[in-house]
C-alpha positions as CSV (number, residue, x, y, z in Angstrom):
1,M,137.0,104.5,78.0
2,L,134.2,103.3,75.8
3,N,135.6,101.5,72.7
4,G,134.6,102.3,69.1
5,F,131.4,100.2,69.5
6,K,130.5,101.9,72.7
7,N,131.2,98.8,74.8
8,P,132.4,99.5,78.3
9,G,136.2,99.2,78.4
10,R,136.7,99.4,82.2
11,I,134.1,97.7,84.5
12,A,133.9,97.3,88.3
13,L,131.6,94.7,89.8
14,I,131.0,95.6,93.4
15,G,130.0,92.3,94.9
16,G,132.6,90.3,93.0
17,E,131.2,87.0,94.2
18,S,127.6,87.8,93.2
19,E,126.3,85.1,90.8
20,I,124.0,87.7,89.2
21,G,126.8,90.2,88.8
22,L,129.2,87.7,87.4
23,S,126.6,86.5,85.0
24,I,126.0,90.0,83.7
25,V,129.7,90.6,83.1
26,A,130.1,87.2,81.4
27,Q,127.3,88.0,78.9
28,L,128.4,91.5,77.9
29,P,129.6,91.7,74.3
30,E,133.1,90.3,74.1
31,D,136.0,92.7,74.3
32,K,139.5,91.4,74.7
33,S,140.8,94.8,75.8
34,R,138.2,95.1,78.6
35,E,139.4,95.5,82.2
36,V,137.1,93.9,84.8
37,I,137.6,94.8,88.4
38,L,136.0,92.4,90.9
39,V,135.4,94.1,94.2
40,G,135.1,91.4,96.9
41,R,135.8,91.1,100.6
42,T,139.5,90.6,100.0
43,G,142.2,91.2,97.5
44,E,143.5,94.4,95.8
45,Y,140.0,95.9,95.7
46,G,138.9,94.4,99.0
47,L,135.9,96.0,100.6
48,D,134.0,95.8,103.8
49,V,130.8,97.3,102.3
50,T,129.5,98.4,105.7
51,N,132.7,100.4,106.5
52,K,132.3,104.1,105.3
53,A,136.1,104.6,105.1
54,D,136.5,101.4,103.1
55,R,133.8,102.6,100.6
56,E,135.5,106.0,100.2
57,K,139.0,104.4,99.7
58,L,137.5,102.0,97.1
59,V,135.8,104.7,95.0
60,A,138.9,106.9,95.1
61,K,141.0,103.9,93.9
62,L,138.5,103.0,91.1
63,F,138.8,106.5,89.6
64,E,142.6,106.8,90.1
65,G,144.2,107.8,86.8
66,K,141.6,106.0,84.6
67,D,138.0,106.5,83.5
68,L,135.4,104.0,84.8
69,D,132.7,103.1,82.2
70,L,130.4,100.7,84.0
71,V,129.8,99.9,87.7
72,I,127.5,97.0,88.7
73,I,126.5,97.2,92.3
74,A,125.4,93.7,93.3
75,V,125.8,93.6,97.1
76,G,122.9,92.6,99.3
77,V,121.6,90.3,102.1
78,L,118.2,88.8,102.7
79,G,118.1,89.5,106.4
80,K,117.5,85.8,107.2
81,D,120.8,85.0,109.1
82,P,119.8,82.3,111.7
83,T,122.6,83.4,114.0
84,L,121.1,86.9,114.3
85,S,118.0,88.2,116.0
86,V,115.2,89.6,113.9
87,A,116.2,93.2,114.9
88,D,119.9,92.6,114.1
89,N,119.0,91.0,110.7
90,L,117.0,94.1,109.9
91,V,119.8,96.4,110.8
92,Q,122.3,94.4,108.7
93,A,119.9,94.5,105.7
94,M,119.4,98.2,106.1
95,D,123.1,98.8,106.3
96,V,124.1,96.6,103.3
97,N,121.1,97.0,101.0
98,Y,120.4,100.6,101.5
99,L,122.9,102.8,103.4
100,S,126.1,101.4,102.0
101,T,124.7,100.9,98.5
102,V,123.3,104.4,98.3
103,H,126.6,105.9,99.6
104,L,128.4,104.0,96.9
105,L,125.9,105.2,94.3
106,S,126.4,108.8,95.3
107,M,130.2,108.7,95.2
108,I,130.4,106.7,92.0
109,S,128.0,109.0,90.2
110,D,130.0,112.0,91.3
111,G,133.2,110.4,89.9
112,M,131.4,109.6,86.6
113,K,130.1,113.2,86.4
114,N,133.7,114.4,86.6
115,Q,134.6,112.3,83.5
116,S,131.3,113.2,81.8
117,H,130.2,109.6,81.1
118,G,129.5,106.3,82.7
119,T,126.7,103.8,83.7
120,I,125.8,102.4,87.0
121,L,123.6,99.2,87.2
122,V,121.8,98.8,90.5
123,I,120.2,95.4,91.5
124,S,116.9,96.2,93.1
125,S,114.1,93.6,93.7
126,F,110.5,92.7,93.0
127,A,110.2,92.6,96.8
128,Q,110.0,96.4,96.8
129,V,106.7,96.4,95.1
130,R,104.5,95.8,98.1
131,P,105.2,94.7,101.7
132,R,104.6,91.0,102.4
133,D,104.5,89.4,105.8
134,D,107.5,87.1,105.1
135,N,110.0,89.7,103.8
136,F,108.8,93.3,104.4
137,G,112.1,94.1,106.1
138,Y,114.2,93.1,103.1
139,G,111.6,94.6,100.8
140,S,111.7,98.0,102.6
141,T,115.5,98.2,102.1
142,K,115.2,97.5,98.4
143,A,112.3,100.0,98.1
144,G,114.5,102.7,99.6
145,L,117.4,101.9,97.3
146,D,115.0,101.8,94.2
147,F,113.5,105.1,95.2
148,Y,116.9,106.8,95.6
149,A,118.3,105.3,92.3
150,R,115.3,106.5,90.3
151,G,115.7,110.0,91.8
152,L,119.4,110.0,91.0
153,A,118.7,108.8,87.5
154,S,116.5,111.9,87.0
155,K,119.0,114.3,88.6
156,L,121.8,113.0,86.3
157,N,119.9,113.5,83.1
158,G,122.0,115.4,80.7
159,T,125.3,114.8,82.5
160,G,126.4,111.8,80.4
161,V,125.9,109.5,83.4
162,S,123.1,107.0,83.5
163,I,121.5,104.9,86.2
164,K,119.9,101.5,85.3
165,I,117.8,99.5,87.7
166,L,117.3,95.8,87.5
167,R,114.3,94.4,89.4
168,P,114.6,90.7,89.5
169,G,112.0,88.4,91.2
170,F,113.2,85.2,92.9
171,V,116.6,84.1,91.5
172,K,118.0,80.6,92.1
173,S,121.4,81.1,93.6
174,K,123.5,80.3,96.7
175,M,121.9,83.3,98.4
176,T,118.4,81.8,98.0
177,E,119.4,78.1,98.4
178,G,116.9,76.2,100.6
179,L,114.1,78.8,100.1
180,T,110.8,77.9,98.4
181,T,110.8,78.9,94.8
182,P,107.7,81.0,93.8
183,P,106.3,81.4,90.3
184,F,108.4,83.2,87.7
185,T,111.7,82.0,89.4
186,I,114.7,82.4,87.1
187,S,118.3,81.3,87.2
188,S,121.3,83.7,87.8
189,E,122.2,83.1,84.1
190,E,118.8,84.2,83.0
191,C,118.9,87.2,85.3
192,G,122.3,88.1,83.8
193,R,120.7,88.3,80.4
194,Y,118.1,90.7,81.7
195,G,121.0,92.7,83.2
196,V,122.6,93.1,79.8
197,L,119.2,94.1,78.3
198,A,118.9,96.7,81.1
199,L,122.2,98.2,80.0
200,K,121.1,98.4,76.4
201,S,117.7,99.8,77.2
202,T,116.7,103.4,77.1
203,K,114.5,102.9,80.1
204,V,115.6,103.2,83.7
205,V,113.9,100.1,85.0
206,T,114.1,96.6,83.7
207,W,112.2,93.7,85.2
208,A,113.5,90.1,85.4
209,P,111.6,88.3,84.0
210,S,109.7,90.9,82.0
211,I,106.2,89.6,83.1
212,L,106.9,90.9,86.6
213,K,106.2,94.4,85.3
214,Y,102.5,93.4,84.9
215,V,102.4,91.2,88.0
216,S,103.5,94.2,90.0
217,V,100.5,96.2,88.7
218,I,98.2,93.4,89.8
219,F,99.9,93.1,93.2
220,K,99.5,96.8,93.9
221,A,95.8,96.7,93.0
222,L,94.8,93.7,95.1
223,P,92.7,94.3,98.2
224,L,94.8,93.5,101.3
225,P,93.0,90.3,102.4
226,I,93.4,88.8,98.9
227,F,97.0,89.9,98.7
228,R,97.8,88.3,102.1
229,K,96.3,84.9,100.9
230,I,98.3,85.0,97.7
231,S,101.5,86.0,99.3
232,Q,101.3,83.2,101.9
233,R,101.2,80.5,99.3
């Protein structure tokens, strides 16, 4: 349950090895009584995120006998595995970034509705703003997730359950190691700070860094030939 200061007492991080997710948890207001559940590939709360039965078992276990105050969903792939074909990379990204995450969102929000409170933080991406030649597959999966999360946030209005969406740009992490760093790149620690701000905000969407909110407006307005030149740099 939430403590007297409305800090989350029981938290689940789905994607227990995510640098962004771990950074968000580490920067939450200190609470010695807090229970943090790290959902990774193995362990007591082990999860194969692409396995429907695994997802169902996990959510049932998370709500077993106790309320769940905050869930951070930080699973995702870029779709750039060199051992897979372009088509297989796309299927994997669609499965992890969209299908599996949306299924988790639906089940967890139902569980929180039954307890009449709770917050879910979803990690979206700046890549969903407009398709670019180098990452439109990944961007499309995040666009679908972002769309669903915004719709769910609206539907849950008045239930005591809230959805928060974090839209980071390029984040320096193990996941992006070796990739060219574009403007407005931030560290996972900086992204974690924006994640905490997202949880405190009354708004559904938080950009990381904040300037990307305005960059996205420009990106959407640019004529296609100019946008292509910029996005290829």
